[in-house]
N, C-alpha and C positions, 0 to 999 in steps of 0.2 A: 714508360709507356706517355703518350700522350692525352690527353683530356677527352680526345676526337676519339678516340681510341672505347673510350669507358663510354660513348653515346651511344643510346640505340634511338632508333625512329617511332615514333608514339603518336599515331595520328597524323603523321605532317610534321611535326615536331620534333626537337632534339635533348632529350633527356639524360641526366647523369645518374647515376649509381645511388649520388647523394640525393638526387630529386627523387629516384624513385622509392628508395629505400624512405624519405622523409613522408611523401603521402601514403604508403604503404600503412604508416605507424600512426599518422594521423588517420588513417581512415581506420586501422583496426579502433584510434582510443573512442571515434564517435560509436562503432556499434558496440564497444565496452558499457559505454554511458549511456546509450538509450535501452541494453538489456539492464543495466541496475535500476534505472527509472522507473520500468517497465515492473522488477520484481520486485518494489516500493509499493509498487501504486499495490497490487494481489496481494502483499502486506496488509497492509491500509483496510483491503473488503473483507479478511477475516474477522470474527466474533472472536470474544475472548471468553474462553469456558467461564462457567460459575462459580468453581473454587481458585478459579485466577483475581476474582475482586470481592471474595468474601461477601457473594449473592446469601442473605438467607432470608426463610420466606416471611419474618417479625419485619414492621418497620421499626425505626433510629426513632423515636419522637416524631417530628409533624414529617420526615422524610421517609418517603415510600415511592415504589414507580408508577404508580399511578400519576403525581402531581413532579415526574422526572423528566427534563428536555428531552429524553431518548426511549420515553414510552412510544409505544405503538401497540394501540388501543384493538381490541381483541374485536371478534368478524362474526357474524352469525349465532348471535348468541352464548359464545362461548365465556367464560369466567377471563382465562391465562388471555393475556398479552402477546407480546413481543416488542424486543429491544431492537435499537439501532448499533447496540456495539456489545450487546452480552448471546453469549448462547443459546438456546433450546425455550422455551414457553418459559412464561416471566407469570408471575402474580402480580396484582396490583397493587398486595398491601407487603411482599416484598422491598428489597435493603439492598445494596454492595453497594462499594466504595467509590465508582465511579456517579455517583449518585449527582446530579444539575438539578439547580431550580429549575421549572417551565415558565 
């Protein structure tokens, strides 16, 4: 079989089977990579459950949520705040193992 018999017309240009499958593989690899990046971004957007970070209502020495870099102060007169990386309402006097000095 001659190579010209294996070529197909594609936008006015000849393409061999090898070329076709090479492009198909490259396109699939790019799509797979993009899907992986998007799913990892979603994973980073999720907050950790309190039990996973050893959340406790009492401070650990001078370490407490209100002086942590991830603390989000309460609004509207509420005593409970939020955390950038831990789920749920957070006490300003609480502590977890992700504490980092603000």
